[in-house]
N, C-alpha and C positions, 0 to 999 in steps of 0.2 A: 813581219811586214810592218814597215814604219808608216806613220801618218805623214802626209804631205800637205802643205798649205795650198789651197786651191788658187790663191792669188799669186804668190811668187814661186811656188813649187819647192820651197825649202822643206827640209826634214827637221829643221830646228823648231819643233813645236812642243807644247806642253799641254797638260790637262788644264782646263780653265774652270772657273766656278760658275754656277748658275745664278743669275741675277733675278730680280723681281720681274723684269721684262721678258725673261725666258720661260715663264710659266706655261706658255702655250706650246712649247716644244715637247714632243713625245718623250716618254720615259726611256725608250729604247735607244735614244740618241744621246751622245755625250759631247759636251762642249770642249773645244780645243782652241788654243791661241798660238799664233805664230810669233816666235821671239824676234824674227827679223823685220816683218812688216806690221806686226801687231793686229793682224786680221783675226777675228773670231769666226770659227766655223764649227759645224756640227758633223759628227761621224757616228756610225752605228757602234753601239757598245760591244766590245769584245766579250765581256762576261755574259751578256745576254745572248749573243750569238752561240757561244758554247753551250749555254743552258738549253737553248732551243734545239740545237743539234743533238744533245744528249736525250732530251725528251722525245724527239722524233725517233731516235734509234730505239729507245725503250718501248715505245708504242709499236714499232714494227716488229721487234723481237717478241713482244707479248702477243701480238696477233698471229705470228707464226707458230708460237707454242700452242695457242688455243686452237688454231687450225689443225695442227698435228694431233692434238688430243681428241678432237672431234673426228678426224678422218682416219686415225690409226685403226680402229676396229673395221672400218669399211675396206681399207687397204689390205688388211690381213684376212679378209673374207669372213670375219665374225660379225654377226648382227646379234642383237639381244635374243632373237628366236633361235638362231643356230647355236648360240652359246649354251642355251638351256638344253638343247638336244644333246650336245656333246657331254655335258655334265651328267646327264642321266636323271633318274627320279630323285626327288628330295628325300632325305632320311625320315622325315616325319610324315610323309605322305603314305596313304594306304595303297597297297598293290592293286593294280587293275585286274579284274576277274572277268 
């Protein structure tokens, strides 16, 4: 996807530098300048967009894994109490009389 100048719609644009007057612009926007009409404009940073997408994907996958770990015993019908019954008495425990 190429950047387009909002003024003349040209794709002949380049990254521009941040000046002292640009300090108020958010960090997630990058400056661009049109080579045809010399208009400076701001667009969302592609690097940051990729990082945000990767972070969201990692959070979603992590939540799914945590959910599976928590829900797996319940799905299989095992609870801590029933798991103890299946295992039988502990080796160090005294037999019931």
